[in-house]
C-alpha distance (Angstrom), angle and dihedral (degrees) to the residues before:
residue distance angle dihedral
M1 . . .
A2 3.80 . .
Q3 3.75 119.0 .
A4 3.82 129.8 -149.9
C5 3.77 110.7 -105.2
G6 3.77 88.2 -13.3
D7 3.78 87.5 -75.0
V8 3.78 123.8 93.7
R9 3.81 90.2 -160.4
F10 3.82 89.9 78.1
A11 3.81 92.0 63.0
H12 3.79 90.9 40.4
R13 3.81 90.4 59.2
F14 3.79 88.7 61.8
R15 3.79 90.0 48.2
W16 3.80 89.7 51.1
L17 3.82 90.0 48.5
S18 3.80 91.5 50.7
V19 3.80 89.4 53.5
T20 3.82 98.9 44.2
A21 3.81 101.5 38.0
Y22 3.80 96.0 87.6
G23 3.80 93.0 48.9
F24 3.80 92.6 47.7
F25 3.80 92.4 49.2
A26 3.81 92.6 46.6
L27 3.79 90.9 50.4
A28 3.81 92.4 46.5
L29 3.81 90.7 54.5
K30 3.81 89.3 64.5
G31 3.80 86.2 74.6
T32 3.80 96.6 -149.1
I33 3.78 125.6 134.5
V34 3.81 89.5 -119.6
A35 3.81 90.3 55.5
V36 3.79 91.0 50.8
A37 3.81 90.4 46.5
V38 3.81 88.9 56.7
V39 3.81 100.8 37.3
Q40 3.81 99.8 48.0
P41 3.82 96.3 52.7
G42 3.80 88.8 40.7
F43 3.79 92.8 57.2
G44 3.81 89.4 41.0
A45 3.79 92.0 54.2
T46 3.78 91.3 46.4
L47 3.79 95.3 48.3
G48 3.80 97.4 32.7
G49 3.78 93.8 89.5
M50 3.78 93.0 60.1
G51 3.79 89.7 95.8
V52 3.80 89.6 100.4
A53 3.82 90.6 67.6
P54 3.84 94.8 89.2
A55 3.81 90.9 52.2
M56 3.79 90.8 47.6
L57 3.80 92.2 50.9
A58 3.80 92.5 45.3
E59 3.80 91.0 52.6
A60 3.80 92.0 48.4
F61 3.82 95.5 69.5
P62 3.82 134.1 57.6
G63 3.79 117.1 -104.2
E64 3.82 95.2 -111.9
F65 3.79 93.8 70.8
R66 3.81 103.2 9.0
L67 3.80 97.5 124.3
M68 3.80 94.8 48.1
A69 3.82 93.5 45.1
Y70 3.81 92.4 45.7
S71 3.81 91.5 49.3
L72 3.79 93.6 48.4
A73 3.80 94.3 45.5
F74 3.79 94.4 46.0
N75 3.80 97.9 43.6
F76 3.80 95.9 40.6
G77 3.80 90.5 50.2
L78 3.79 92.8 45.4
G79 3.79 93.0 48.2
L80 3.78 95.1 44.0
R81 3.79 97.5 45.1
G82 3.81 103.1 24.9
G83 3.78 98.4 36.7
T84 3.77 96.3 50.4
T85 3.81 98.4 39.5
P86 3.84 97.4 92.1
L87 3.80 91.2 49.6
I88 3.80 93.6 46.1
A89 3.80 91.6 46.2
R90 3.81 91.1 51.9
V91 3.80 92.7 47.7
L92 3.81 91.8 48.2
I93 3.82 91.9 49.1
D94 3.82 91.8 48.3
A95 3.79 92.9 46.4
S96 3.80 96.6 46.4
G97 3.79 103.1 27.7
V98 3.82 88.5 -137.1
T99 3.81 114.8 122.9
L100 3.80 92.2 -158.6
V101 3.81 94.7 60.5
P102 3.87 92.5 102.1
A103 3.81 86.7 65.6
F104 3.80 88.8 61.1
Y105 3.81 89.9 48.8
L106 3.81 89.0 53.2
M107 3.80 91.2 46.1
F108 3.80 90.3 51.6
G109 3.83 91.2 51.3
A110 3.80 91.2 48.1
F111 3.79 90.0 49.5
L112 3.82 90.5 53.2
A113 3.80 90.9 47.5
M114 3.79 90.6 57.2
S115 3.81 85.9 76.6
L116 3.82 84.8 80.7
Y117 3.77 85.5 80.2
F118 3.79 87.6 77.3
M119 3.81 95.1 53.5
P120 3.79 112.9 115.6
D121 3.79 117.6 -100.2
R122 3.80 107.2 -115.7
R123 3.77 102.0 161.4
R124 3.81 93.7 112.3
E125 3.81 95.2 46.6
P126 3.81 121.5 95.2
L127 3.80 112.4 -102.2
L128 3.82 95.3 -136.2
């Protein structure tokens, strides 16, 4: 079976995020300094291993147009998902009346990202 970036831990971080997102959001809604002191490092530890994403994206494209393809994929994804998240979260909260609904949005995104597990392992192949 193919593995993302040659390392299954990358996909497992998304699985961990999909499991912990609701708890982190629920704790953050308490609004205490202790809650923030737990939630911020928790999200940081969960997302801290995402540093392999640039290597994964670089290995996904042929050398002739790697930089252009990487830039388009990264910035389009960041703009589409990151730029619209506050709006989508607000709409979901207004529509449902549940303040924890952004946690489900995050869990859904993490679930979709677990498909990276099926990306071919190219870490031993030459980049050019």
